[in-house]
Steps between C-alpha positions, in 0.01 A plus 500: 500500500773740399391832346596416149343150519178644628476753221588237235242249627229767519569598136505138390155452658368807302439710814495877467470593865645324801495580870807451719390442862766331707407414854532809713754657279500738200871520442525269194208648311664824359782291352260276318298799381813664350591179306135441387466851362759421230263237365169680534393289799322701767573431862274582800727544809390406846513233769302207619451600867424255781280692741482453876222256443733300263283601203685540173411825316637653179604868499594690192615863493607738222850653497830442682426750765178318607669163465770619741227621739345153482833342570550725801161393629593130466848555660351676794229243565653165403523270792871445537593131474843409362490315175649154492642476141572134530132425570323779319758604236691823450294816462700691243443806291691470174573711190436392141842324488410313826748690716385509856404855608379419845368224722192509719601371839154497659259229392255651245233231493373585851234751598537875559364651820219689332143381435332474165285814538807709587701352203215588258485849647875554457506360140206731402673799660768447236251485225560128472293194430411248774394148405446211746694211341373158407197526723378150405806325649504312828802676634596868530191623338229740620249224540733240653632747759191696586232252402312756282551807281419814704239707327678822566846393381648766271618266224540620142455136384541148627734241355395136431766237456568297187350191674172667594179333396327837421150360487523326834669806651222741410239238602654508848562878493206657313548831678824554308352456155485878443859574593808531276721201448833406347694167466868481475771233509653566844816366339787388721656302215576608142275225360197647683526846342183557297336185630193711527439872450240774465411682176483881530361736235780758491600709199795691633653354819532710811442435871184711471378293200566178696299626791209599273506157334514333843174670586335312218673165545268196519530122521444476123839675450697205643716298272648163598775331300 
């Protein structure tokens, strides 16, 4: 999952927009965005945040200044547990030539000390997008951790996983049928990139056009390979 390999695989799968959301870290995203721009591949930068409730949520923001603000929020609130690289692997930030720029010493897959509502509020204060991730999964999802989807949660959309049985999901959760949804690969391995995706009707890409398209996203926009 090096920057060049991610970009190459995304292009090979015919993707035009990808989201880079490492667990509780934004540091690799700008490097991938810079490489991808040479090939006309658009990159949404953000993080997959693990909230205090151990719910995974996706946060996307526009611009390096806001990405740095999001990183500062994560650094301030990450529960400090030393990473064991032998067990969990090395947490490296690398450049396009795979030179190591820095190493994250604190374990990134754990939770931060801030609850889901506060995370949503902070992301929105940056003009960002807040999406509870893979809410159909039985671990680290909104439903698995809380048992329900709060009616007042300030989510711009909800993500369904590639393995979701959409018909069964909405049969069990009819109150969510009017909300916006996306599906994405949640790729942790190169072969999973583009495993599923969401079609957006965007003429000229910008963060604002992505947000507008997200407001009209629906289950019918899902594509599974």
